[in-house]
All heavy atoms as an XYZ file, in Angstrom:
500
protein
N       2.958     -8.656     12.947
C       2.058     -8.879     11.830
C       2.271    -10.264     11.258
O       3.020    -11.050     11.748
C       2.329     -7.848     10.729
C       1.723     -6.503     10.902
S       0.013     -6.401     10.497
C      -0.260     -4.789     11.165
N       1.625    -10.482     10.159
C       1.741    -11.748      9.470
C       0.574    -11.925      8.529
O      -0.206    -11.002      8.314
N       0.465    -13.100      7.971
C      -0.635    -13.345      7.065
C      -0.300    -12.906      5.654
O       0.845    -12.892      5.234
N      -1.312    -12.519      4.924
C      -1.179    -12.115      3.538
C      -0.528    -10.737      3.446
O      -0.985     -9.787      4.064
C      -2.567    -12.084      2.884
C      -2.621    -11.799      1.395
C      -1.920    -12.917      0.623
C      -4.068    -11.675      0.953
N       0.548    -10.650      2.684
C       1.261     -9.378      2.502
C       0.806     -8.759      1.187
O       0.955     -9.369      0.134
C       2.761     -9.623      2.501
C       3.242    -10.191      3.842
C       4.625    -10.734      3.731
N       4.601    -11.808      2.724
C       5.655    -12.501      2.344
N       6.828    -12.241      2.842
N       5.555    -13.446      1.438
N       0.242     -7.553      1.264
C      -0.373     -6.939      0.085
C       0.222     -5.577     -0.231
O       0.827     -4.925      0.613
C      -1.899     -6.795      0.257
C      -2.557     -8.146      0.452
C      -2.241     -5.876      1.407
N       0.001     -5.158     -1.470
C       0.312     -3.824     -1.933
C      -0.938     -3.241     -2.560
O      -1.777     -3.976     -3.077
N      -1.068     -1.940     -2.515
C      -2.246     -1.276     -3.065
C      -1.809     -0.287     -4.141
O      -0.942      0.552     -3.904
C      -3.013     -0.554     -1.969
N      -2.425     -0.391     -5.312
C      -2.136      0.531     -6.409
C      -3.267      1.546     -6.473
O      -4.427      1.184     -6.670
C      -1.994     -0.225     -7.741
C      -0.824     -1.197     -7.661
C      -1.822      0.764     -8.893
C      -0.671     -2.101     -8.866
N      -2.916      2.804     -6.276
C      -3.898      3.880     -6.221
C      -4.348      4.103     -4.790
O      -4.800      3.171     -4.136
N      -4.150      5.307     -4.277
C      -4.527      5.564     -2.879
C      -5.428      6.783     -2.719
O      -5.653      7.243     -1.618
C      -3.277      5.704     -1.968
C      -2.527      4.406     -1.892
C      -2.374      6.829     -2.424
N      -5.978      7.261     -3.814
C      -6.911      8.379     -3.731
C      -8.343      7.872     -3.633
O      -8.655      6.767     -4.061
N      -9.212      8.652     -3.053
C     -10.633      8.310     -2.988
C     -10.903      6.955     -2.354
O     -10.368      6.626     -1.300
N     -11.724      6.155     -3.018
C     -12.099      4.835     -2.487
C     -10.900      3.899     -2.380
O     -10.833      3.087     -1.477
C     -13.181      4.189     -3.362
C     -14.542      4.827     -3.193
S     -15.156      4.777     -1.479
C     -15.318      3.020     -1.218
N      -9.958      4.022     -3.301
C      -8.763      3.177     -3.240
C      -8.002      3.397     -1.944
O      -7.468      2.461     -1.351
C      -7.841      3.458     -4.423
O      -8.485      3.181     -5.626
N      -7.957      4.639     -1.487
C      -7.304      4.943     -0.216
C      -8.012      4.288      0.944
O      -7.377      3.798      1.878
N      -9.329      4.233      0.879
C     -10.108      3.556      1.925
C      -9.819      2.061      1.920
O      -9.707      1.442      2.974
C     -11.607      3.786      1.715
O     -11.915      5.151      1.840
N      -9.698      1.484      0.738
C      -9.388      0.059      0.644
C      -8.007     -0.231      1.213
O      -7.825     -1.212      1.945
C      -9.470     -0.403     -0.806
C     -10.846     -0.333     -1.368
N     -11.080     -0.166     -2.703
C     -12.070     -0.388     -0.789
C     -12.378     -0.131     -2.918
N     -13.005     -0.255     -1.760
N      -7.029      0.596      0.894
C      -5.678      0.407      1.426
C      -5.692      0.471      2.941
O      -5.048     -0.336      3.621
C      -4.733      1.464      0.852
N      -6.444      1.406      3.487
C      -6.537      1.540      4.946
C      -7.150      0.287      5.562
O      -6.678     -0.214      6.580
C      -7.362      2.771      5.302
C      -7.396      3.075      6.768
C      -8.112      4.382      7.043
C      -8.124      4.657      8.536
N      -8.777      5.918      8.857
N      -8.181     -0.257      4.944
C      -8.832     -1.471      5.455
C      -7.887     -2.659      5.409
O      -7.880     -3.483      6.321
C     -10.115     -1.780      4.678
C     -11.220     -0.796      4.945
C     -11.676     -0.868      6.387
C     -12.785      0.112      6.666
N     -13.132      0.181      8.076
N      -7.074     -2.768      4.355
C      -6.073     -3.834      4.308
C      -5.168     -3.751      5.527
O      -4.867     -4.751      6.170
C      -5.204     -3.735      3.052
C      -5.805     -4.344      1.828
C      -5.842     -3.632      0.649
C      -6.305     -5.632      1.839
C      -6.378     -4.182     -0.505
C      -6.848     -6.197      0.697
C      -6.886     -5.470     -0.480
N      -4.726     -2.550      5.844
C      -3.820     -2.356      6.965
C      -4.441     -2.659      8.315
O      -3.736     -2.934      9.283
N      -5.767     -2.632      8.409
C      -6.461     -2.887      9.671
C      -6.764     -4.366      9.909
O      -7.144     -4.751     11.010
C      -7.771     -2.098      9.708
C      -7.565     -0.597      9.738
C      -8.864      0.184      9.582
O      -9.924     -0.428      9.323
O      -8.813      1.418      9.711
N      -6.617     -5.187      8.899
C      -6.946     -6.609      9.015
C      -5.877     -7.353      9.807
O      -4.689     -7.141      9.600
C      -7.091     -7.243      7.625
C      -8.177     -6.626      6.786
C      -9.543     -6.722      7.435
O      -9.960     -7.782      7.879
N     -10.233     -5.598      7.511
N      -6.308     -8.246     10.683
C      -5.360     -9.003     11.497
C      -4.550    -10.000     10.675
O      -3.404    -10.264     10.980
C      -6.090     -9.753     12.609
C      -6.638     -8.844     13.678
C      -7.342     -9.612     14.772
O      -7.621    -10.801     14.636
N      -7.639     -8.947     15.861
N      -5.149    -10.569      9.654
C      -4.456    -11.584      8.862
C      -3.889    -11.004      7.564
O      -3.671    -11.713      6.599
C      -5.397    -12.745      8.551
C      -5.860    -13.459      9.808
C      -6.715    -14.628      9.501
N      -7.799    -14.253      8.599
C      -8.845    -15.000      8.340
N      -8.971    -16.166      8.905
N      -9.773    -14.593      7.510
N      -3.637     -9.716      7.572
C      -3.160     -9.035      6.370
C      -2.146     -7.973      6.778
O      -2.313     -7.305      7.791
C      -4.359     -8.398      5.670
S      -4.000     -7.656      4.106
N      -1.104     -7.838      5.987
C      -0.102     -6.798      6.234
C       0.045     -5.942      4.983
O       0.384     -6.458      3.908
C       1.243     -7.437      6.580
C       2.338     -6.435      6.805
C       3.677     -7.084      7.106
O       3.757     -8.317      7.213
O       4.652     -6.332      7.229
N      -0.231     -4.667      5.098
C      -0.043     -3.744      3.982
C       1.436     -3.386      3.911
O       1.982     -2.760      4.819
C      -0.898     -2.487      4.163
C      -0.831     -1.483      3.028
C      -1.325     -2.086      1.715
C      -1.625     -0.237      3.379
N       2.089     -3.809      2.850
C       3.530     -3.653      2.703
C       3.888     -2.356      1.982
O       4.838     -1.665      2.356
C       4.117     -4.863      1.935
C       5.588     -4.680      1.661
C       3.858     -6.155      2.703
N       3.117     -2.006      0.944
C       3.479     -0.870      0.102
C       2.242     -0.323     -0.596
O       1.349     -1.090     -0.951
C       4.508     -1.327     -0.929
S       5.217     -0.003     -1.936
N       2.216      0.990     -0.781
C       1.172      1.616     -1.582
C       1.816      2.316     -2.772
O       2.989      2.688     -2.730
C       0.321      2.627     -0.774
C      -0.445      1.926      0.319
C       1.180      3.752     -0.213
N       1.029      2.495     -3.827
C       1.515      3.123     -5.044
C       0.497      4.135     -5.537
O      -0.707      3.867     -5.541
C       1.728      2.047     -6.108
S       2.175      2.709     -7.729
N       0.990      5.286     -5.943
C       0.156      6.275     -6.606
C       1.054      7.115     -7.496
O       2.203      7.385     -7.117
C      -0.573      7.165     -5.598
C      -1.779      7.851     -6.213
O      -1.608      8.835     -6.948
O      -2.902      7.375     -5.960
N       0.553      7.527     -8.649
C       1.384      8.335     -9.545
C       1.606      9.736     -9.002
O       2.545     10.412     -9.410
C       0.803      8.395    -10.978
C      -0.588      9.007    -10.984
C       0.799      7.033    -11.621
C      -1.124      9.276    -12.382
N       0.778     10.141     -8.050
C       0.968     11.436     -7.386
C       1.811     11.188     -6.131
O       1.329     10.597     -5.157
C      -0.383     12.088     -7.029
C      -0.175     13.411     -6.323
C      -1.246     12.253     -8.271
N       3.059     11.606     -6.182
C       4.012     11.291     -5.109
C       3.526     11.723     -3.728
O       3.661     10.964     -2.769
C       5.362     11.933     -5.408
C       6.425     11.560     -4.410
C       7.794     12.107     -4.768
O       8.086     12.282     -5.962
O       8.577     12.358     -3.827
N       2.971     12.910     -3.604
C       2.504     13.389     -2.299
C       1.412     12.498     -1.724
O       1.385     12.245     -0.517
C       1.986     14.826     -2.396
C       3.102     15.840     -2.635
O       4.278     15.506     -2.361
O       2.796     16.954     -3.092
N       0.507     12.015     -2.570
C      -0.552     11.108     -2.112
C       0.040      9.795     -1.630
O      -0.338      9.286     -0.581
C      -1.561     10.823     -3.225
C      -2.519     11.932     -3.491
C      -3.540     11.496     -4.537
C      -4.479     12.613     -4.889
N      -5.482     12.178     -5.866
N       0.957      9.233     -2.417
C       1.580      7.962     -2.043
C       2.330      8.104     -0.720
O       2.184      7.273      0.184
C       2.524      7.497     -3.146
N       3.121      9.160     -0.598
C       3.931      9.362      0.608
C       3.064      9.569      1.844
O       3.283      8.930      2.879
C       4.869     10.544      0.436
C       5.787     10.738      1.639
C       6.658     11.975      1.573
N       7.390     12.087      0.337
C       7.202     13.060     -0.562
N       6.287     13.986     -0.360
N       7.930     13.117     -1.656
N       2.070     10.426      1.738
C       1.254     10.722      2.919
C       0.424      9.515      3.347
O       0.276      9.255      4.541
C       0.358     11.937      2.686
O      -0.588     11.705      1.674
N      -0.101      8.750      2.383
C      -0.879      7.557      2.744
C       0.032      6.513      3.385
O      -0.334      5.882      4.366
C      -1.578      6.990      1.525
C      -2.492      5.827      1.836
C      -3.668      6.215      2.691
N      -4.606      7.011      1.912
C      -5.791      7.381      2.342
N      -6.201      7.039      3.543
N      -6.571      8.114      1.597
N       1.242      6.360      2.858
C       2.196      5.402      3.426
C       2.577      5.794      4.850
O       2.666      4.934      5.735
C       3.437      5.311      2.550
N       2.785      7.090      5.090
C       3.106      7.546      6.440
C       1.941      7.278      7.387
O       2.149      6.846      8.520
C       3.448      9.032      6.424
C       4.785      9.333      5.780
C       5.053     10.819      5.609
O       4.205     11.650      6.001
O       6.118     11.156      5.052
N       0.742      7.506      6.916
C      -0.455      7.258      7.722
C      -0.610      5.779      8.062
O      -0.989      5.429      9.182
C      -1.689      7.729      6.942
C      -3.010      7.396      7.584
C      -4.194      7.704      6.678
O      -4.053      8.486      5.721
O      -5.267      7.145      6.941
N      -0.275      4.910      7.105
C      -0.512      3.476      7.276
C       0.726      2.704      7.724
O       0.643      1.506      7.994
C      -1.049      2.886      5.971
C      -2.372      3.490      5.490
C      -2.723      2.949      4.109
C      -3.478      3.211      6.492
N       1.868      3.353      7.772
C       3.086      2.688      8.236
C       3.638      1.670      7.260
O       4.027      0.574      7.665
N       3.677      2.034      5.991
C       4.199      1.107      4.986
C       5.091      1.876      4.009
O       5.241      3.087      4.111
C       3.056      0.414      4.245
S       2.021      1.518      3.262
N       5.671      1.164      3.060
C       6.488      1.773      2.020
C       5.584      2.380      0.951
O       4.392      2.073      0.885
C       7.383      0.721      1.361
C       8.417      0.147      2.308
O       8.734      0.788      3.330
O       8.910     -0.955      2.012
N       6.188      3.197      0.073
C       5.440      3.780     -1.031
C       6.302      3.859     -2.278
O       7.526      3.916     -2.194
C       4.904      5.161     -0.677
C       5.962      6.175     -0.381
C       6.563      6.385      0.836
C       6.585      7.073     -1.296
N       7.502      7.373      0.720
C       7.527      7.823     -0.575
C       6.413      7.343     -2.646
C       8.317      8.802     -1.171
C       7.194      8.318     -3.240
C       8.134      9.034     -2.501
N       5.645      3.820     -3.426
C       6.287      3.992     -4.723
C       5.328      4.763     -5.626
O       4.136      4.864     -5.334
C       6.663      2.640     -5.388
C       7.705      1.894     -4.579
C       5.435      1.763     -5.587
N       5.862      5.294     -6.734
C       5.002      5.992     -7.693
C       4.848      5.212     -9.001
O       4.066      5.593     -9.850
C       5.562      7.391     -8.024
O       6.897      7.259     -8.513
C       5.537      8.286     -6.793
N       5.568      4.126     -9.134
C       5.516      3.305    -10.346
C       4.970      1.927     -9.984
O       5.596      1.198     -9.202
C       6.920      3.188    -10.938
C       6.977      2.438    -12.251
O       6.037      1.680    -12.566
O       7.979      2.604    -12.972
N       3.825      1.572    -10.535
C       3.192      0.301    -10.184
C       4.087     -0.895    -10.496
O       4.014     -1.920     -9.822
C       1.844      0.147    -10.905
C       1.963     -0.051    -12.380
N       2.173      0.998    -13.250
C       1.916     -1.171    -13.129
C       2.249      0.523    -14.488
N       2.093     -0.781    -14.438
N       4.969     -0.765    -11.476
C       5.873     -1.873    -11.807
C       6.828     -2.161    -10.658
O       7.160     -3.322    -10.396
C       6.633     -1.565    -13.092
C       5.703     -1.558    -14.317
C       6.400     -0.987    -15.508
N       6.553      0.456    -15.267
C       6.506      1.372    -16.211
N       6.358      1.026    -17.464
N       6.645      2.650    -15.918
N       7.253     -1.118     -9.955
C       8.136     -1.308     -8.792
C       7.404     -2.070     -7.688
O       7.984     -2.922     -7.022
C       8.636      0.033     -8.258
C       9.492      0.788     -9.225
C      10.814      0.094     -9.402
C      11.718      0.903    -10.321
N      12.908      0.173    -10.697
N       6.127     -1.750     -7.497
C       5.341     -2.464     -6.491
C       5.212     -3.933     -6.879
O       5.409     -4.825     -6.049
C       3.956     -1.821     -6.352
C       3.076     -2.413     -5.268
C       2.312     -1.322     -4.550
C       2.110     -3.422     -5.828
N       4.902     -4.196     -8.146
C       4.694     -5.569     -8.606
C       5.969     -6.400     -8.598
O       5.910     -7.630     -8.515
C       4.065     -5.561    -10.000
C       2.671     -4.946    -10.071
C       2.219     -4.832    -11.522
C       1.669     -5.735     -9.245
N       7.129     -5.765     -8.659
C       8.409     -6.462     -8.642
C       8.841     -6.893     -7.247
O       9.750     -7.716     -7.097
C       9.508     -5.561     -9.218
C       9.404     -5.318    -10.695
C      10.392     -4.274    -11.198
O      11.110     -3.673    -10.361
O      10.435     -4.052    -12.415
N       8.211     -6.362     -6.219
C       8.648     -6.631     -4.839
C       8.446     -8.088     -4.472
O       7.406     -8.674     -4.748
C       7.896     -5.739     -3.878
C       8.266     -4.267     -4.016
C       7.509     -3.442     -3.040
N       7.861     -3.789     -1.673
C       8.225     -2.928     -0.739
N       8.306     -1.647     -1.032
N       8.510     -3.324      0.475
N       9.447     -8.644     -3.830
C       9.377    -10.058     -3.424
C       8.669    -10.226     -2.076
O       8.348    -11.350     -1.691
C      10.780    -10.657     -3.359
O      11.546     -9.986     -2.367
N       8.433     -9.125     -1.370
C       7.789     -9.233     -0.058
C       6.272     -9.040     -0.118
O       5.624     -8.889      0.894
C       8.409     -8.237      0.931
C       8.299     -6.788      0.485
O       8.022     -6.533     -0.708
O       8.498     -5.902      1.320
N       5.713     -9.048     -1.322
C       4.261     -8.948     -1.495
C       3.769    -10.265     -2.087
O       4.326    -10.758     -3.066
C       3.886     -7.768     -2.420
C       4.259     -6.444     -1.746
C       2.408     -7.809     -2.778
C       3.994     -5.222     -2.589
N       2.740    -10.818     -1.456
C       2.169    -12.086     -1.946
C       1.310    -11.804     -3.151
O       1.130    -12.400     -4.065
C       1.327    -12.758     -0.874
C       2.158    -13.125      0.348
O       3.316    -13.557      0.185
O       1.652    -12.985      1.465
């Protein structure tokens, strides 16, 4: 991978579709997803091959996200 490293806050409904599209882009790497519902965050992360958190502040603190 390579390119822009992103995180997605919210993975339900349309937000989940957006996170999936980020992961499909050649010049983009989905690093982490966040959702306050732990099961949603975990399952979407497993599907997309990235990390997950339930607190958006933890996602924003990451140094590996551009």
